C-alpha positions as CSV (number, residue, x, y, z in Angstrom):
1,M,-5.7,-14.9,8.1
2,S,-2.3,-14.4,6.5
3,G,-0.5,-16.8,8.7
4,G,1.1,-13.9,10.6
5,V,0.8,-12.9,14.2
6,D,-1.4,-9.8,13.6
7,S,-4.3,-11.5,11.9
8,S,-4.0,-14.5,14.2
9,V,-4.3,-12.3,17.3
10,A,-7.2,-10.4,15.6
11,A,-9.0,-13.7,15.3
12,Y,-8.3,-14.5,19.0
13,L,-9.5,-11.1,20.2
14,L,-12.7,-11.2,18.2
15,K,-13.5,-14.7,19.6
16,E,-12.9,-13.4,23.1
17,Q,-15.3,-10.6,22.4
18,G,-18.0,-13.1,21.5
19,Y,-18.0,-13.0,17.7
20,N,-18.5,-16.2,15.8
21,V,-15.2,-16.2,14.0
22,I,-14.3,-18.0,10.7
23,G,-10.7,-18.0,9.5
24,V,-10.0,-17.4,5.8
25,T,-6.8,-17.2,3.8
26,M,-6.7,-15.8,0.3
27,Q,-5.0,-18.0,-2.2
28,I,-3.5,-15.5,-4.7
29,W,-0.2,-17.0,-5.9
30,Q,0.0,-17.5,-9.7
31,D,2.8,-20.1,-9.4
32,E,2.8,-22.3,-6.3
33,D,6.5,-23.1,-6.8
34,V,7.4,-19.6,-5.6
35,C,5.9,-20.2,-2.2
36,T,9.2,-20.9,-0.5
37,L,9.7,-17.4,0.9
38,E,7.5,-17.5,4.0
39,H,10.4,-18.1,6.3
40,E,11.4,-14.5,5.2
41,G,8.1,-13.1,6.1
42,G,5.8,-13.8,3.1
43,C,2.1,-13.7,3.7
44,C,0.2,-15.4,1.0
45,G,1.8,-18.7,0.0
46,L,1.5,-22.4,1.0
47,S,3.3,-22.3,4.3
48,A,1.3,-19.2,5.3
49,V,-1.8,-21.4,4.8
50,D,-0.2,-24.0,7.0
51,D,0.5,-21.4,9.7
52,A,-3.0,-20.0,9.5
53,R,-4.6,-23.5,9.7
54,R,-2.5,-24.3,12.8
55,V,-3.7,-21.1,14.5
56,A,-7.3,-21.9,13.6
57,D,-6.9,-25.3,15.2
58,V,-5.6,-23.7,18.4
59,L,-8.5,-21.2,18.4
60,E,-10.9,-23.9,17.5
61,I,-12.5,-21.9,14.7
62,P,-13.5,-23.1,11.2
63,Y,-10.9,-22.4,8.5
64,Y,-11.1,-22.1,4.7
65,V,-8.8,-21.2,1.8
66,M,-10.5,-19.1,-0.9
67,N,-9.1,-18.8,-4.4
68,F,-8.6,-15.2,-5.6
69,K,-5.9,-15.9,-8.1
70,Q,-7.6,-14.2,-11.0
71,E,-8.7,-11.1,-9.0
72,F,-5.1,-10.7,-7.8
73,Q,-3.7,-11.1,-11.2
74,T,-6.0,-8.5,-12.7
75,N,-6.1,-5.9,-10.0
76,V,-2.6,-6.2,-8.5
77,I,0.0,-7.8,-10.7
78,D,-1.3,-6.4,-14.1
79,Y,-1.7,-3.0,-12.5
80,F,1.8,-3.2,-11.0
81,V,3.4,-4.1,-14.4
82,R,1.4,-1.5,-16.3
83,E,2.3,1.4,-13.9
84,Y,6.0,0.7,-14.0
85,Q,5.9,0.5,-17.8
86,A,4.2,3.9,-17.8
87,G,6.9,5.5,-15.7
88,R,5.0,5.5,-12.5
89,T,5.6,3.8,-9.2
90,P,2.6,1.7,-8.1
91,N,1.6,0.7,-4.6
92,P,0.3,-2.9,-5.0
93,C,-0.7,-3.2,-1.3
94,I,-3.2,-0.3,-1.8
95,A,-4.7,-2.0,-4.9
96,C,-4.8,-5.4,-3.1
97,N,-6.6,-3.9,-0.1
98,R,-9.2,-2.1,-2.2
99,Y,-10.0,-4.7,-4.9
100,V,-9.0,-8.1,-3.5
101,K,-9.1,-8.1,0.3
102,W,-12.1,-5.8,0.6
103,E,-14.0,-6.1,-2.6
104,S,-13.6,-9.8,-3.6
105,L,-13.1,-11.2,-0.1
106,L,-15.9,-9.1,1.4
107,Q,-18.4,-10.1,-1.3
108,R,-17.5,-13.8,-0.9
109,S,-17.8,-13.6,2.9
110,I,-21.2,-12.0,2.6
111,E,-22.3,-14.8,0.3
112,I,-21.4,-17.4,3.0
113,G,-23.4,-15.5,5.6
114,A,-20.7,-13.3,7.3
115,D,-21.6,-9.9,8.7
116,Y,-18.1,-8.5,8.8
117,I,-14.6,-9.1,7.6
118,A,-11.7,-8.6,10.1
119,T,-8.0,-8.0,9.5
120,G,-4.8,-7.6,11.5
121,H,-4.1,-4.1,10.3
122,Y,-2.8,-1.5,12.7
123,A,-5.6,1.0,12.2
124,R,-9.0,1.8,13.7
125,I,-12.4,2.4,12.1
126,K,-14.6,5.1,13.5
127,Q,-18.0,6.4,12.6
128,L,-17.8,10.2,12.7
129,P,-20.4,12.8,13.8
130,N,-21.1,13.4,10.1
131,G,-22.2,9.8,9.8
132,R,-19.3,8.7,7.6
133,Y,-17.0,5.9,8.4
134,A,-13.3,6.5,8.3
135,I,-9.9,5.0,9.1
136,A,-8.2,6.4,12.2
137,N,-4.6,6.1,13.3
138,S,-3.7,3.1,15.4
139,V,-2.5,3.6,19.0
140,T,1.1,3.0,17.7
141,A,2.4,5.4,15.1
142,R,5.4,3.1,14.5
143,K,3.2,0.4,13.0
144,D,0.4,2.6,11.7
145,Q,-1.1,1.2,8.4
146,T,-3.8,3.7,7.6
147,Y,-2.0,5.0,4.5
148,A,-2.6,1.8,2.6
149,L,-6.3,1.8,3.5
150,Y,-7.3,5.2,2.3
151,N,-9.1,3.8,-0.8
152,L,-11.8,1.8,1.0
153,T,-15.5,2.6,0.5
154,Q,-18.1,3.5,3.1
155,E,-19.8,0.1,2.7
156,Q,-16.5,-1.7,3.1
157,L,-15.6,0.2,6.2
158,R,-19.1,-0.4,7.7
159,R,-18.5,-4.1,7.4
160,T,-14.9,-4.2,8.7
161,L,-13.4,-4.9,12.1
162,M,-9.7,-4.1,13.0
163,P,-9.2,-5.2,16.6
164,V,-5.3,-4.9,16.8
165,G,-5.5,-1.2,16.1
166,E,-6.0,-0.7,19.8
167,Y,-2.6,-2.4,20.7
168,E,1.1,-1.9,20.4
169,K,2.9,-4.5,18.4
170,E,4.8,-5.8,21.4
171,R,1.6,-6.4,23.2
172,V,0.2,-8.3,20.2
173,R,3.1,-10.7,20.2
174,Q,2.7,-11.1,24.0
175,I,-1.0,-12.0,23.6
176,A,0.0,-14.6,20.9
177,E,2.5,-16.1,23.2
178,E,0.2,-16.1,26.2
179,V,-2.6,-18.0,24.4
180,G,-0.1,-20.4,22.7
181,L,-0.4,-19.3,19.0
182,P,2.4,-20.9,17.0
183,V,3.2,-17.7,15.1
184,A,3.9,-15.5,18.1
185,H,7.5,-14.8,17.0
186,K,7.0,-15.1,13.2
187,P,8.8,-12.2,11.4
188,D,6.7,-9.4,9.8
189,S,6.2,-9.4,6.1
190,M,8.5,-6.6,4.6
191,E,8.6,-7.0,0.8
192,I,5.9,-7.1,-1.8
193,C,4.6,-10.6,-1.6
194,F,4.9,-11.5,-5.2
195,V,8.4,-10.0,-5.6
196,P,10.2,-11.5,-2.6
197,D,13.7,-10.5,-3.7
198,G,12.7,-6.9,-4.3
199,D,13.9,-7.0,-7.9
200,Y,10.9,-5.4,-9.5
201,A,12.5,-4.9,-12.9
202,S,13.4,-8.6,-13.3
203,Y,9.9,-9.6,-12.2
204,I,8.3,-7.3,-14.8
205,E,10.7,-8.6,-17.6
206,Q,9.7,-12.2,-16.7
207,A,6.0,-11.4,-16.4
208,T,5.9,-9.6,-19.8
209,G,8.5,-11.6,-21.6
210,K,10.1,-8.3,-22.7
211,P,13.6,-7.1,-21.7
212,S,14.2,-3.6,-20.5
213,V,15.0,-1.1,-23.3
214,P,18.0,1.2,-22.5
215,G,17.6,4.9,-23.0
216,N,19.1,8.2,-22.1
217,F,19.6,9.9,-18.7
218,V,19.0,13.6,-19.4
219,D,19.2,16.6,-17.2
220,V,16.3,19.0,-16.7
221,G,17.6,21.0,-19.7
222,G,17.5,17.9,-21.9
223,H,21.2,17.4,-22.2
224,I,22.3,13.7,-22.3
225,L,24.2,12.5,-19.2
226,G,24.5,8.8,-20.0
227,Q,22.5,5.7,-20.6
228,H,20.0,4.0,-18.3
229,K,19.0,0.3,-18.1
230,G,15.3,0.8,-18.9
231,I,12.7,3.0,-17.2
232,I,11.3,0.1,-15.1
233,H,14.5,0.1,-13.1
234,Y,13.9,3.6,-11.7
235,T,11.5,5.6,-9.6
236,V,11.2,9.3,-9.0
237,G,13.2,10.4,-6.0
238,Q,15.8,7.6,-6.5
239,R,19.4,8.5,-5.8
240,K,21.3,5.2,-5.4
241,G,22.1,2.9,-8.3
242,L,22.2,5.5,-11.0
243,G,25.8,4.9,-12.0
244,L,26.3,8.6,-12.7
245,A,29.2,10.8,-11.5
246,L,28.1,14.4,-11.8
247,G,29.8,16.1,-8.9
248,Y,26.6,16.7,-7.0
249,P,24.0,14.5,-5.4
250,A,21.8,13.4,-8.3
251,F,18.2,12.2,-8.1
252,V,15.6,10.9,-10.6
253,V,13.1,13.8,-10.9
254,Q,11.0,12.5,-13.8
255,I,10.5,9.5,-16.0
256,R,9.3,10.0,-19.6
257,P,8.1,6.7,-21.1
258,E,7.1,8.5,-24.3
259,T,10.8,9.2,-25.1
260,N,12.3,6.5,-22.8
261,E,14.2,9.1,-20.9
262,V,15.0,9.3,-17.2
263,V,15.4,12.9,-16.0
264,I,18.1,13.7,-13.5
265,G,18.3,16.7,-11.2
266,S,19.8,18.1,-8.1
267,L,18.2,18.0,-4.6
268,E,16.5,21.3,-5.5
269,H,14.8,19.7,-8.4
270,N,13.7,16.8,-6.1
271,L,11.8,19.1,-3.8
272,S,8.3,20.5,-4.4
273,H,5.6,22.4,-2.6
274,H,3.0,21.1,-5.0
275,V,1.5,17.6,-5.4
276,Y,-1.2,16.8,-7.9
277,A,-3.6,13.9,-7.4
278,R,-6.5,12.2,-9.2
279,E,-8.9,9.3,-8.6
280,M,-9.8,10.8,-5.2
281,N,-11.5,8.7,-2.6
282,F,-13.4,10.7,0.0
283,M,-13.5,8.9,3.3
284,G,-13.9,11.0,6.5
285,E,-15.2,14.0,4.5
286,E,-17.5,14.2,1.6
287,M,-15.5,17.1,0.2
288,F,-12.2,18.7,1.2
289,D,-12.2,22.1,2.9
290,E,-10.0,24.4,1.0
291,N,-9.6,26.6,4.0
292,A,-8.5,23.7,6.3
293,V,-5.0,22.5,7.2
294,Y,-4.4,18.8,6.6
295,Q,-1.6,16.5,7.2
296,G,-0.6,15.0,3.9
297,K,1.4,11.8,3.4
298,I,3.0,11.1,0.0
299,R,4.4,7.6,0.7
300,Y,4.0,4.9,3.3
301,N,7.0,5.9,5.5
302,H,6.4,9.7,5.1
303,A,5.9,11.4,8.4
304,G,3.2,13.7,6.9
305,A,3.3,17.5,6.6
306,A,1.0,20.4,6.8
307,C,-0.8,21.2,3.6
308,H,-3.9,22.7,1.9
309,I,-5.9,21.1,-0.8
310,V,-7.5,22.8,-3.8
311,R,-9.8,21.3,-6.5
312,R,-8.4,22.2,-10.0
313,A,-10.7,20.1,-12.2
314,D,-13.3,17.3,-12.0
315,D,-10.6,14.7,-11.3
316,L,-7.6,16.8,-10.4
317,Y,-6.6,18.2,-7.0
318,E,-3.6,20.3,-6.0
319,C,-2.1,19.7,-2.6
320,I,0.1,22.7,-1.5
321,F,2.5,21.8,1.3
322,E,3.7,24.5,3.7
323,E,7.3,23.1,3.4
324,P,8.7,21.5,0.2
325,Q,8.5,17.7,0.1
326,R,11.2,15.4,-1.2
327,G,10.6,12.8,-3.9
328,V,7.0,13.4,-5.0
329,T,6.4,10.2,-7.0
330,P,3.7,9.7,-9.6
331,G,1.7,6.5,-9.0
332,Q,2.1,6.6,-5.2
333,A,-0.8,7.8,-3.0
334,L,-1.4,11.2,-1.5
335,V,-3.4,10.6,1.7
336,L,-4.8,13.5,3.7
337,Y,-5.5,13.4,7.5
338,R,-7.4,15.7,9.8
339,D,-7.3,15.2,13.5
340,G,-5.8,11.7,13.1
341,I,-8.6,10.6,10.7
342,V,-8.2,9.8,7.0
343,A,-10.2,12.5,5.2
344,G,-9.4,11.0,1.8
345,G,-6.7,10.4,-0.8
346,G,-5.8,9.9,-4.4
347,T,-3.1,8.8,-6.8
348,I,-0.2,11.2,-7.4
349,C,0.1,12.3,-11.0
350,R,2.4,14.6,-12.9
351,P,1.7,18.3,-12.9
352,V,-0.5,19.6,-15.7
353,A,2.4,21.8,-16.9
354,E,4.4,18.7,-17.8
């Protein structure tokens, strides 16, 4: 229970379905003094605990706060910092889902006798004819959260319930209001919870104690175009905030930590038919069908596009899109769907040729 309306309604729905529900909030903040952002939609701090506890009181269910500070530091914050320093753009919500919410929380829940964990994600879990468990799209594409859940294991899925995946967001808020939940109109969380102001670079500088090191903007031919503020300030596909006047729309097309260079290109250089991915997690399918057409998503708000997938090495897959895609970003996830089911996904990496 994050203190938000979705997880609160999830708890209510499960109780109504006859489950013996226990409310749990994960305590993950490294510095409790930062927990002043919940009025802006934060989901993990002190006032979120207060909101979740008030909901649990209304629902008359037991409520606990479990400490996962170390797990969050290791699997989310350290990973987030490390990826930006390596010139990649991480997705901390995916890491948190896989290693904190589902690995650590699920294990702790099993230890206290729970059969399942349940969340307020807008997604559904299905067992397919092949026997495998998979994430399926929610009934509302506008709030669909399947992209950030592609990395869950079969055992984690088998022990997970997602009741709000059957509802539109408006209906979820209406249910909360009807049953008197105090968070019925609480705003949704929008930013990364541990970087509430969205200034990732400043957060990384503070976390590491190391200031950004300026370097060169270069074009795809290697010619110097100007100076950047440090690679942690940029992500592939970025257009705004570059401070360059080149006479054409300019995009970040590559980040080179080994030379501290940010490569700038035109829209043409920002488009690609080919996406490479590693660390693949197979969900709905044990292995991809190279003759099948999938819908591939390369970022959370990407609509998805038709593609084929080919295995190139033990831990390298090439996804070939029928139409070129904009801003393919190393560090983000490539998630493949088939018939509305997550077939699997992996972490986008740079092409071998680079």
